C-alpha positions as CSV (number, residue, x, y, z in Angstrom):
1,M,15.4,13.7,11.5
2,E,17.5,13.3,8.4
3,K,19.4,10.4,10.0
4,F,16.2,8.3,9.8
5,L,15.7,8.7,6.0
6,D,15.7,5.3,4.2
7,K,15.9,3.5,7.6
8,F,13.5,1.3,9.4
9,C,12.1,3.0,12.5
10,Y,9.9,2.7,15.5
11,I,7.6,5.7,15.4
12,I,4.9,7.0,17.8
13,I,2.5,9.6,16.4
14,D,-0.1,11.6,18.4
15,S,-2.6,13.2,16.1
16,N,-5.5,15.0,17.8
17,G,-5.1,12.8,20.9
18,N,-5.1,9.5,18.9
19,R,-1.8,7.7,19.5
20,M,-0.5,5.4,16.7
21,Y,2.4,3.0,16.9
22,Y,4.5,2.0,13.9
23,L,7.0,-0.7,14.8
24,N,8.7,-1.2,11.4
25,A,8.2,1.9,9.4
26,K,10.6,2.6,6.5
27,V,11.1,6.4,6.3
28,T,10.7,7.5,2.7
29,S,10.7,11.3,2.9
30,I,11.4,14.1,5.4
31,T,10.6,17.8,4.9
32,D,10.7,20.7,7.2
33,T,7.2,20.0,8.3
34,H,6.3,16.4,7.5
35,I,7.6,12.8,7.6
36,S,6.5,10.0,5.3
37,F,7.0,6.3,5.7
38,N,5.7,2.9,4.6
39,D,4.5,0.7,7.5
40,T,6.0,-2.6,6.5
41,F,4.8,-4.4,9.7
42,K,1.0,-3.6,9.7
43,D,-0.3,-2.7,6.3
44,G,2.5,-1.8,3.9
45,E,0.7,1.4,3.2
46,P,2.3,4.9,3.0
47,H,1.6,7.4,5.8
48,T,2.4,11.1,6.1
49,Y,2.3,13.0,9.4
50,R,3.4,16.4,10.6
51,I,6.7,16.3,12.4
52,A,5.1,18.1,15.3
53,D,2.9,15.0,15.8
54,V,5.9,12.7,16.2
55,V,6.1,11.8,19.9
56,E,9.1,9.4,19.5
57,I,11.2,8.0,16.7
58,K,14.1,5.7,16.9
59,L,15.8,3.1,14.8
60,S,13.9,-0.2,14.8
61,N,15.7,-3.5,15.6
62,R,13.3,-5.2,13.3
63,G,14.8,-3.5,10.2
64,G,13.5,-5.1,7.0
65,Y,11.3,-7.6,8.9
66,N,8.8,-8.0,6.2
67,E,10.8,-6.8,3.2
């Protein structure tokens, strides 16, 4: 996970059966249990989820799209 810190990523989260897609999320923090990021594509708001809820994460080819 550490390789995604300060990078723009495509992230899929599944929290209680609710699937959320973040296409241009800049990862701001990673701990042993949680990942935090700002969604620059949708709302620019910060989000924090449990790492266990991450279904997929990969580098985004949109890096910095709205920055």
